[in-house]
C-alpha positions in Angstrom: 67.8 99.1 91.9 69.5 102.0 93.4 71.1 104.7 92.1 74.4 102.5 93.1 73.2 99.3 91.4 72.1 101.2 88.2 75.8 102.7 87.6 77.8 100.3 88.1 77.7 98.6 84.6 78.6 102.7 83.3 81.5 102.3 85.6 82.4 99.1 84.6 82.4 100.1 81.4 84.8 103.3 81.9 87.2 101.6 83.4 87.2 98.5 80.8 88.2 101.0 77.4 90.6 103.2 79.9 91.9 99.4 81.2 91.7 98.8 77.5 93.3 101.8 76.2 96.4 101.5 78.9 97.0 98.2 77.5 97.1 99.0 74.1 98.9 101.9 74.5 101.8 99.7 76.3 101.8 97.7 74.1 102.4 100.5 71.3 105.5 102.0 74.3 107.2 98.6 74.7 107.4 98.4 70.8 109.1 101.3 70.1 111.4 101.3 73.0 112.5 97.5 72.5 114.0 99.4 68.9 114.8 102.2 71.2 116.8 100.6 73.3 117.5 96.7 71.4 116.5 96.3 68.1 118.8 99.6 66.7 121.5 99.4 68.2 122.0 96.2 67.2 121.5 97.1 63.6 123.1 99.4 64.2 126.4 97.0 64.1 125.7 94.9 61.1 127.2 96.4 57.7 125.1 98.6 55.2 123.6 95.6 53.3 122.8 93.6 56.4 120.8 96.8 58.0 118.9 98.0 54.7 117.9 94.5 54.3 116.6 93.8 58.3 114.5 96.5 57.8 113.5 96.6 55.1 111.6 92.7 56.3 110.6 94.7 60.1 108.2 96.7 58.1 107.1 93.9 55.6 106.3 91.8 59.0 104.8 94.9 61.2 102.3 95.8 58.7 99.6 93.8 60.1 96.2 92.6 61.9 98.3 92.5 65.7 100.2 95.4 66.0 97.0 98.1 63.5 95.2 96.1 66.8 96.5 97.7 69.2 98.0 101.5 67.3 94.1 102.3 66.2 92.6 100.6 68.8 95.2 102.7 71.5 94.0 106.0 69.8 89.9 104.7 69.0 89.7 103.6 73.3 91.8 107.0 74.3 89.1 108.9 72.5 86.5 106.4 73.6 87.8 107.3 76.9 88.3 110.8 77.0 84.7 111.3 75.7 83.3 108.7 78.4 84.4 111.2 80.8 83.8 114.3 79.3 82.6 115.3 82.5 84.2 114.1 84.5 86.1 117.1 86.1 88.9 114.5 87.4 90.2 111.9 85.2 89.3 114.2 82.2 91.9 116.1 81.8 94.4 112.9 82.1 92.5 111.4 79.5 92.3 115.1 77.3 96.1 114.8 77.5 97.1 111.5 76.8 94.4 111.8 74.2 97.2 114.8 72.0 99.9 113.2 73.6 98.8 110.0 71.9 98.3 111.9 68.5 101.3 113.3 68.2 102.9 109.9 68.7 100.5 108.4 66.2 101.4 111.3 64.2 105.0 111.7 63.9 105.0 108.1 62.6 102.5 108.1 59.8 103.9 111.6 59.2 108.2 110.4 59.6 109.4 106.9 59.8 105.7 105.4 57.8 107.2 107.7 54.9 111.8 106.6 56.0 110.1 103.0 56.0 108.7 103.6 52.6 111.8 105.7 51.1 113.7 102.5 52.3 111.5 99.9 50.4 111.8 102.0 47.3 115.9 101.6 47.6 115.2 97.8 46.3 116.9 94.5 47.1 120.5 95.6 49.5 122.1 92.5 47.4 121.4 95.4 43.9 122.1 99.3 45.5 124.5 100.3 44.3 125.1 103.5 47.6 123.4 101.4 50.1 126.0 103.4 52.5 123.4 106.5 51.0 120.7 104.8 51.5 121.4 103.7 55.0 122.3 107.6 55.7 119.0 108.9 54.7 117.2 107.0 56.4 119.2 105.8 60.0 119.6 108.8 62.0 116.0 110.1 61.1 114.1 106.6 62.4 116.5 106.2 65.2 116.1 109.9 67.0 112.0 110.0 65.6 111.1 106.4 67.0 112.5 107.9 70.2 110.4 110.7 70.4 107.7 108.5 69.8 108.7 106.4 72.7 108.5 108.7 75.5 105.2 110.4 73.5 103.9 106.6 73.9 105.1 106.1 77.7 103.8 109.0 78.7 100.8 108.8 77.4 100.7 105.2 79.4 101.3 107.5 82.3 98.3 109.8 81.6 96.2 107.2 81.3 97.2 105.4 84.0 96.7 108.9 86.4 93.1 108.8 84.8 92.4 105.5 85.8 93.0 105.7 89.1 90.8 108.7 89.4 88.6 107.3 87.6 88.3 104.0 90.3 88.3 106.6 92.5 84.5 108.0 91.2 82.7 104.6 92.0 79.1 104.9 93.5 80.0 103.7 97.0 76.8 100.7 98.3 76.0 102.0 101.6 76.2 99.4 104.8 72.2 99.6 104.2 71.8 98.5 101.2 74.3 96.2 101.1 72.8 92.8 100.5 74.9 91.5 103.7 73.1 93.3 106.1 69.5 93.4 105.1 67.0 94.9 107.2 69.2 94.3 110.3 70.5 98.1 109.5 67.6 99.6 109.5 66.3 99.1 113.2 
């Protein structure tokens, strides 16, 4: 087995990990993007009680294994990709930048958006809230603004991952014509 053939599974695994990181990051970026450009503007047209009820429902249903697989998977796969490429000067910087940017979005979600969601849930049944406008005011503007920031961060992380994937693809060892099975022993003549 040639050196080139021995490295192929290793390079294939690197590509799979970077690809998985890009897909999961893209899904999370898309989720936040859709909230920014469709869900929240549509809810903004609703009355206070409807707004609160729908957001409480969204916050309940989004906590599911499919969302968490993407949300956590993007962080984990990007970290693994960065570790795998830690000695590769081309993609290494792009992967560590993607990891840092996504980590900020992850922390922002955990430290700002989730606590706002929890506060909205504690407000209780929207039909029984004495001051729904005040509850909405404490939630909506901050949540919308920080969601836009995390959408931009996740999109930036995706772009960084795509650049790293491109650079990783350029590093694949090439099999020489001499060693190609189609060339056979004729190449040595």
